[in-house]
N, C-alpha and C positions, 0 to 999 in steps of 0.2 A: 081764525084758528083757530085748532078744537082743544079745550080744553078739559076733556072726560078724562077721564080715572077708566086706566086700564088694563084697571084691571080689580073686580068684583068683592070683598071676602067671601061671597061662596066658588068666583076662578079658583083664589088662592086654594084654597082647599081643598082641591083636584089639583092644583100644577104635579108635575114631574121636577120632585125633590132629586138635584145632584148629590149623592154621598158615598165618591168615590176617599181609596182611603189618601189623601196626600201628601202626606209627611213621609211617604213610606215610598215614594216616589226616589228611581237613582236620577245623576240626569240626563241621561240619554230619554227616560222617562217622562218630564219632566221639558223635557226642549220639543219632545212628539209631542206632548199636550199640545203645547201654543203651535204648534206650526198644523196635526193635523186637527186637534179642536177647533185652533182659533184662542183659544182660556187655557192659563193655570193656577192655580191657589197654592203659593206660597206663607205655608201656616206660621205663626206664632214666632215672627221679622222683627213684633215690638214688644220689651216688656212690658211690665204694670205702669213703671215709676215711670220710663216716655212716652210714656201712652199719656198719662195727668199732666206729665207736664208739659206736651203737647196741646191737649184738650186744652191747659189752663191759659197757653200765647195763645194759641188759636180762638176764641170766644170772647178776646180783647176785639177782635177786630170788625171795620163796620163792613157786613156783606150787605149785596144785594141779590135782590129778587129775580128771576126769571122771567121773560115776558109774558109765558104761560101758563104762574103759579107768584105766587104770595109765598110758600110754602117750599120751594125751592128754591134755595137762596146760595151764592157761592162769594169767593173771593180769587181772585184773580194775580200772576207774578210775586206770588209768595215769596220768594227769594226776595227781592228788596222789602221787603217788612220786616219789625225787629222780632222776628220768632227762629233766633238759633235753632231750638231744639227740633221743630219742624223744616229747619234749610237742611239738617244736618243729616236728617232722611235720606236726601236724595246723594249721600253717599253713605246709603247703609248694605255694609259687608257684605253678606251672605245676598241680595238681588246682586250689587252689579257684578258679583263674579257669575251671576246665572245669568245676565248678559250679556260680559264678555264673554261667554259660553259659546254661548247664541247666536253674538255680531259677531265677534271673531274682529270686534275695530274698537279703535274707541269711538266711544257715545258722547251724543247730544244729547241736554235737558233743554227738552224746546218749550214745555209751562212745566207750572209746575201751582197749582191751585188748591181753595180748600170747597168741600160744599160740605155743606146742609141740608138733607130730608126731613121739612115740621112736619108732624101732624097731618094729616089735615091735603099733602103731598100724591098730586096726582097719576106717579110714577112720568120717571122718564118714557117717550117714544123712543120702538126697537129703529134701530139705525147702526152705522157703520162711522168710526173718527178720518175713514181716510175721502179722500176727495181729490181722487187727479188731477181735476182741475179747475181746483181750489174751492173755492165756497164763499158768499157771505159773511155766515158763519163763520167760516172756519180762515179766511183769507189764505193768499198762496203757501202756509205752511204749510194744511194739512193735503199738498200735492207731493210730500214726501213720500218716494215709493213704500219705504220701507219704517214702519214708526209704532213702536210698547207702547200703550200705558200700566202703570203699576197702582194700581187701589186702597193703598192702604185703608182697611177699615179702624174705627177710635172707640165703635162700637159693635156692642154683641151683637150680630143678625138676625133676626125671626119670619118667619115668613110673614108677618103684619107690620116690618118694620124697614119696609124700602131692601131686602136685600136683593142683589146684583139677577139678572135673566140675559143668557145669552142661549144664540140658536147655533147650534153649536157644527161646526163645518159648513156653515156657510158663507164662510171667507172663496170656498174651493168654487161657489158653481157660476158656471159659465153662460145661467139662465136672466134676461132681463129684472126678472125677480132680482137677479143679483146687483145691478146696478150698488155702486157702495150711494145713490143718491139718495137710496127709495127711502121712507117712513113707514113703520106700522106700528099697531094702536099694541099690537099683542100676535102673538100664532101661538098656532098650536100645537107647537112640537117644541118652542121655548121652553129651557130650564133653568128652577131657582134654585142658587148657590146661594147658602149661607153661612159664612164667616165669622169666626169669633174676632175678637176689639183685638187688635196686635197680629191680626193675618191682612196678605195682598193677594189680588187677583191682578194678574199681567194679564192683556188681551192682544192680541192683533186686530193692529189696526183698522182693516175689513173685518173684520168677526161681528157680526148683528148681535145686538146687547140692549142693556139699558136696563132700569132698575124699574120695582116695586113701587106701586103705593106706597105711602108707611099708612095705615089703616088702626094703629099704634097710641100711646099717648105722649110719644118719647122718640127725641129727636136721635137719628140717623146722620152720621159725620165723619168726614173720610176727605184722608190727603192724595190728590192723582198727579203723579209725577209722568211725563212723558218721556222720552230717550228716541232717538234716533241711533244709526250707524254713521260715523261721520261721511259718509260716500256720498249715505243717500238724503242730498237735498233736495228744497223746493225746485217743480219749474223754469219757475222766474224769482228775480234776486223780493226778498224782503226788507220789509222795517230790521235793519239790526238790533242790537242790544248798544244802552249807551257801557262806553268801556271804562269810565271812572266808576259807576256801579258795580261793571261789576270786579274791579279792583278788589272793592272794595269788603268783597265775599271772603271767606275764611277760606287762608286756602288748597284747603282738598277740595271746595266746592267750585274753585276755577277752575279748574282741567273739563266741568260739565258743560261748559258757556262759554265755548269756542262762538263763531261766528254760527247766527244760520244758515246763513248763507254756503257755508261746506260744502265744497261736492268734489269727492277724490273720484274723476271718472277719466276716463281720457274719448273726449270725442267725435276725434279722429282715429279709432280704435282697425286695424285692418284687418281684414278676412283673413291671412297666417302671417300674427305678427310674432318676433321674434324670441326669442326663452320661452318659451307658451312652455307650463308643467303640463305632468305625467299625471298626476293626483293632487282631492280638494276633498278632503273630511267631510266639510261641511256641505258640500253636497250631496253627500252617500249618503245611501240608504241606509248606511250600518251608526249613523249618525243617533240613531230612535232602539239604536240595541248597544 
C-alpha cells in the first residue's frame, strides 16, 4: 500500500487555487457547475452556533483510523449516534432545496460520516465515489448510477490544512484514464478549493477528487452526507437499514432513510410506450441558463 504524501509543501505552493465567487451563482449556474465541472461550493450553510454544537457532539465519538494513515480518522453511520445537531444537517433546508431542483425526485440519504484529517495526514488519493459494479471498499451501494456527496467543513481550510482537491470535468472523460476504479496520487491539473467553516462542497460521485495533506498543526473536520434520487438504486440488493432504528430518527429526518434498495425504474420499458411526454426541463440545455 502506498502511504506516501500526495503533495509536498513545495507542491502546494505551486497548486492552482480556485477563486470563484460561489455566493453569486444562480440556481441554474449551481446546477451547471455540478453537472459540467463535477462539483459546487455552497458557502455559509451552517452558523457558528451550529458549528460549535456539531463539533462538540462529534468530538465525543470514537473515531477509527484508515488503513493507510493513523492521521485520517472517521466515524460511519452517524445517524445512529447521539448527535442531534449533526443529524439535523441531513435535512438542512438550502441543501435539500438545491438537491430537489437538481434531482427532481425524492432523495435517499445513503451515508452520513464524520472525517478528521489530523496533522501528518498524507492526503486522500485522487479517486471517484462511483464503482458501477460495486467494490470491496464501498460495496454494491456504490453502483447507484446517480449520487452526490455534500462535504460540510467544520473548520476553515487553508492550503496546508487538507483542503479539497478536484480534477474538474474528469467525470466526463470516456478515456481509460477515466475508469472510475482508478486512483492517482496527484494530478498536474488538480485544483485546490479552500472553504470556510460552515460551507459545503457538493460533488458528482463520478468526478475525480481527494484532499491535500495536512502540513499544519491543527485538525480539519468534515461531515460528509451522500444523497441519491429515489430511482437510482444499486445494481443488486444491499443490506438495508434496521426499520426500528429508522423509526427512532427525528420525524423530519426519516423521509431521507427509505429503503436503500429503492429503484423507481421500468425494466420492461418498450420502444414507444403510451403517454410519452413532449418536454423534459431537467434534460434541456436551458437548465444551465
